[in-house]
C-alpha positions, 0 to 999 in steps of 0.5 A: 526462488522468491517472488523478489528475486524473479521479477524483472522489470521490463523496459526503462520505464518498468525499471525505473517506476520499480527503482522508485518504487523500493526506494519509497519503501526504503525510505518509509522504513527509514524514516520509520527506523530514524524516528524510533531510534531519535525519540529512544535516544531522548527520552532515555539519555535526555529525558526528552522526546519528540511529541510527534514522533510517535504519532509520525511512526503509526503514519510512516507505517501505516502508509508503508504497509498499504504501499506494500500491499502492491508492491507485493502483489508486483513480485508475487511477494505474498505468501499463500497455501498450495497445498491443493492446487499443487496436486492438480494439472496444469489447466485447472491450476490456471482456472483456479488462480483466475477464480482466485484474480477474479474474487482479488479482482473483486475485492479490491474494488470493494476496498477502493469505493470503501478508502475513497468514502473513508477518506474523500470527506477529509479532502472537502470532497462528496462520497460515492452512494450505494452498498457495494458500488458507486452509483453517484456521489452522495450531496449530503457528505459531512465535510471532516476537512477541518480534522487535524491530526493530533501532534503533527505541526503544520508544514508550509508545503500543505498550506495551500489546503487552507484556501482550498478545502479549509475555507481560508481557516488555517490549520495549527496541526498537519490536516487528516486528510494528507496522511490519509491520503494513502488509503484511496492511493493504496487501494488503486494501487493494488487493484492495478497491480491486481490487474496486472498479475490476472492479465500475467496468468491469462498471458501464461507469464505466472501461475498464481497471485502467491510464491509457490515453495517459499521454503524449498527455493529458500533452501535452494538458495541458501544452497547456490549461495553458499557453495559459489 
């Protein structure tokens, strides 16, 4: 079966978190579809458009991709090539899986550092020092909290940011820190899900980070559904 069909959240908290993640992904996809549909109708029927619609759709799409990466690790939905590993013994596959986990964890940690360093100036915070791993905070970080999106209107719920990070200056458009916040959040989620997956492999609860035999399982699922 596919990774999504075999994943079963454990406990009430696990089910709540799983439901929350799936609902967020569905909401993001739904909003993207709705905004795109509305803009198409407005453009070709009324010769008008929601001027900020395209930028919001781009933001939502970026959020969907980043959020989906972490979610994919959780439900073992990422595709990969396992032609060589399947020729190895069970013990060798386990070792190779753990090596893959180590490489992915290092990459995820570097991604988190990069995401923080990119986002921090827009939040009026400091970047980290160090080329690969954080060794402190850079006091000379250039403040970018005043940067705004191109067309997205400012929402009253985010007015607190004017005093919190923009020295009391008002925003005419939504500050970039809001959409960019998904960068460190998603990077942290990816690292967290990879740690979970690694622990599951160590415990023998899963075999790898990727879906195995996706095509064969899809055919088997289709056969079962047809017979039912």
